[in-house]
C-alpha positions in Angstrom: 9.6 -17.3 -23.3 11.5 -16.9 -21.1 12.1 -16.1 -17.4 11.0 -12.8 -15.4 10.9 -11.7 -12.2 9.5 -9.1 -10.4 9.3 -8.1 -6.8 5.7 -5.9 -5.1 6.6 -4.9 -1.9 3.2 -5.1 -0.4 1.0 -4.3 1.9 -1.9 -6.9 3.5 -5.0 -5.4 1.0 -3.5 -5.7 -2.3 -3.1 -8.5 -4.9 -0.2 -8.8 -7.4 0.4 -11.0 -10.2 0.7 -11.1 -14.3 -2.4 -10.2 -16.2 -2.6 -9.8 -20.3 -0.9 -6.8 -22.3 -4.0 -5.0 -23.9 -2.7 -1.9 -26.0 -6.1 -1.9 -27.2 -7.8 -1.4 -24.9 -9.7 1.8 -24.3 -9.7 3.3 -20.9 -12.2 5.4 -20.5 -14.2 2.8 -21.4 -14.0 1.8 -17.6 -13.4 5.5 -16.0 -17.0 5.5 -14.3 -16.8 2.2 -12.7 -15.0 0.6 -9.9 -12.3 -1.7 -12.6 -11.5 -5.6 -12.2 -10.0 -8.0 -14.4 -12.8 -10.2 -12.7 -15.2 -8.5 -13.8 -17.7 -10.9 -15.9 -19.2 -8.2 -18.0 -15.7 -7.0 -19.0 -14.5 -10.0 -20.3 -15.6 -9.6 -23.8 -13.9 -5.9 -23.8 -11.0 -8.0 -23.0 -11.0 -10.5 -25.1 -11.7 -8.0 -27.8 -8.2 -6.7 -27.0 -6.5 -9.9 -27.9 -2.8 -9.7 -29.6 -1.2 -12.0 -31.1 1.3 -11.9 -28.8 -1.0 -14.0 -26.1 -0.7 -17.7 -28.0 -2.6 -20.5 -27.3 -3.0 -19.9 -23.3 -6.2 -19.2 -21.9 -4.3 -18.2 -18.1 -5.5 -14.6 -19.2 -4.7 -13.0 -15.8 -3.1 -14.7 -12.7 -3.3 -12.9 -9.3 -1.8 -13.4 -5.3 -4.4 -12.1 -2.9 -2.4 -10.5 -0.2 -4.3 -11.1 2.5 -5.4 -14.2 2.4 -2.7 -16.3 0.1 -5.3 -17.5 -2.8 -4.6 -18.1 -6.3 -7.0 -16.6 -9.0 -7.5 -16.4 -12.2 -9.6 -16.8 -15.0 -9.6 -17.3 -19.0 -12.8 -14.8 -19.5 -14.7 -16.8 -21.2 -16.4 -20.0 -19.0 -13.6 -20.6 -15.9 -13.1 -18.3 -13.5 -10.6 -19.7 -10.4 -11.0 -18.2 -6.5 -8.8 -21.0 -4.1 -5.6 -22.5 -2.3 -2.4 -23.9 -3.7 0.6 -25.4 -2.4 2.8 -23.1 -1.0 0.1 -20.5 -0.1 0.8 -17.7 2.7 -1.2 -14.4 3.9 1.2 -11.4 3.8 1.4 -8.4 6.2 2.1 -4.3 5.3 6.0 -4.5 4.3 6.5 -7.9 3.1 8.0 -8.7 -0.3 6.5 -11.2 -2.9 8.5 -12.7 -5.6 6.8 -13.1 -8.8 9.7 -15.5 -11.1 7.4 -16.1 -14.6 9.2 -19.1 -16.3 7.5 -19.3 -20.4 9.4 -21.7 -20.5 7.9 -24.4 -18.4 4.6 -21.7 -18.5 4.4 -21.5 -14.4 4.1 -18.6 -11.9 6.4 -19.3 -8.9 6.1 -17.4 -4.9 8.4 -15.9 -3.3 8.0 -14.5 0.5 10.5 -12.6 1.9 13.0 -14.0 -0.7 12.1 -17.6 0.4 9.9 -20.0 -2.3 6.6 -20.7 -1.2 6.0 -22.8 -4.3 4.5 -22.5 -7.7 1.1 -20.9 -8.1 -0.3 -21.3 -11.7 1.2 -23.5 -14.3 -0.3 -23.3 -17.9 1.1 -20.1 -18.7 2.5 -18.7 -22.4 2.6 -16.0 -23.9 2.8 -13.0 -23.6 1.8 -10.7 -19.8 2.3 -7.7 -18.1 2.7 -7.5 -14.4 -0.4 -6.3 -12.4 -1.1 -4.5 -8.8 -4.4 -3.9 -7.2 -4.5 -2.0 -4.0 -7.9 -2.6 -2.4 -9.8 -1.4 0.6 -8.1 1.7 1.0 -8.7 3.8 4.3 -11.9 2.5 4.4 -11.7 2.4 8.0 -10.5 -1.5 8.6 -7.1 -0.2 9.2 -6.1 -1.4 5.9 -4.2 1.3 3.7 -2.9 0.0 0.6 0.0 0.4 -1.4 2.9 -1.5 -3.7 5.8 -1.0 -5.1 7.2 -3.2 -7.7 10.8 -3.5 -9.2 12.2 -6.0 -11.5 14.9 -8.2 -10.2 16.6 -11.6 -10.1 15.0 -14.2 -8.6 16.8 -15.6 -4.9 19.5 -17.8 -5.4 20.1 -16.4 -9.2 
C-alpha cells in the first residue's frame, strides 16, 4: 500500500518500471541466456517465485519503453500487452522519467522531465520493485544504453 516515487535518468535504449519481488528466484538459472521478464519460457519460474506480498493483482511486470513511449506488461500467464497509452511520449538520452506508483489507487503514473504524461497502467496491487533494462548497448545503431535511478518526491508534492 501507499505511494512510491522514483526517477530514472534514461537513455533512448532502455525501459523502466516495476516488477514483482522474487527473493527466492535462482539467478543462476538465467545466467547463460539473454534475460527478459517477457520471455514466455521463464513465466513458470517467475510464478513459482510468487510470495504472499504479491496480493491479488495480475500485473506482474510493467515497463515504459523509452524509445517509443509504449507500455508493456504481463501477468506471466495468458496476458501480455505492448501498446499505446494516453500521454505516451518517447525519450532522448538524458531525459528524466518519474514514476509514481500509487498502490492505494492501483496506478502507475509517468512523468517526463517533471511534466506529468499520464497514467500508464491501472490494476496494480501488492508489492513491487523498481526495475530498469538497458538494451542495444553499443551495437552500431548509435545507441549506447544506461539508466540511473533515485528515490524522490513527485513533482508538485
